[in-house]
C-alpha positions as MATLAB code, in Angstrom:
seq = 'MPDISIPLRGDYITLDNLLKVAGIAHSGGAAKLMVADGLVQVDGAVELRKTAKIRAGQQVQVGDERILVTTALPELPEQGG';
ca = [
       7.369   16.084  -34.512;
       6.106   18.370  -31.711;
       8.430   19.471  -28.946;
       8.320   17.662  -25.618;
       8.042   20.023  -22.654;
       9.399   18.759  -19.327;
       8.907   20.891  -16.182;
      11.637   20.589  -13.547;
      10.833   19.685   -9.962;
      14.195   20.858   -8.640;
      17.153   22.897   -9.866;
      18.191   20.376  -12.542;
      17.719   16.908  -13.981;
      20.514   14.669  -15.233;
      20.619   14.113  -18.967;
      20.108   10.345  -18.752;
      17.059   10.798  -16.485;
      15.630   13.466  -18.777;
      15.780   11.101  -21.743;
      13.876    8.491  -19.715;
      11.268   10.946  -18.409;
      10.667   12.322  -21.903;
      10.140    8.807  -23.262;
      13.066    9.021  -25.699;
      14.923    6.152  -23.963;
      13.170    3.119  -22.478;
      15.775    2.685  -19.717;
      18.676    4.436  -18.045;
      21.106    2.128  -19.809;
      19.622    2.969  -23.193;
      19.827    6.692  -22.367;
      23.493    6.390  -21.395;
      24.286    4.554  -24.644;
      22.579    7.280  -26.677;
      24.704    9.922  -24.966;
      27.917    7.876  -25.291;
      27.218    7.350  -29.002;
      27.046   11.127  -29.545;
      23.356   11.117  -30.475;
      22.320   13.799  -27.974;
      22.745   17.553  -28.304;
      22.257   20.105  -25.532;
      21.693   23.664  -26.732;
      23.002   22.709  -30.188;
      26.245   21.001  -29.092;
      26.897   17.267  -28.768;
      26.899   16.292  -25.087;
      28.915   13.235  -24.022;
      28.428   13.536  -20.242;
      25.690   11.081  -19.308;
      24.860   12.859  -16.076;
      25.195   16.436  -17.330;
      22.963   18.743  -15.284;
      20.154   20.071  -17.468;
      18.464   23.201  -16.161;
      15.347   25.162  -17.067;
      15.674   26.970  -20.380;
      17.932   24.376  -21.979;
      16.986   22.367  -25.063;
      17.939   18.756  -25.687;
      17.757   17.236  -29.140;
      17.886   13.566  -30.154;
      17.333   13.078  -33.862;
      14.159   14.967  -34.734;
      12.891   14.944  -31.133;
      13.397   18.126  -29.110;
      12.928   18.406  -25.357;
      12.318   21.835  -23.826;
      13.115   21.980  -20.117;
      10.932   24.452  -18.242;
      10.495   25.588  -14.663;
       7.697   23.864  -12.811;
       4.690   25.972  -12.042;
       4.427   26.681   -8.316;
       1.651   24.835   -6.575;
      -1.156   27.113   -5.502;
      -2.297   26.871   -1.901;
      -5.708   25.358   -1.424;
      -8.361   27.925   -0.700;
     -10.790   27.186    2.060;
     -14.216   28.493    1.673;
];
């Protein structure tokens, strides 16, 4: 399965929100259950904190799905002409 790349809009995203945004969990409650059940790894280690702060450069794995968190590309100013 191909990696899912998620660009950050701020400094971090909480783990439960990341799982929702990436489409791995259909709701926040489902995401929190996945974390509580020990199904989620962050950088290769099981993460049990539902609202762990995930920052750019970190990798989250759920089963065979891997999420790569990246920095958002800066918006370019519009050029008048």
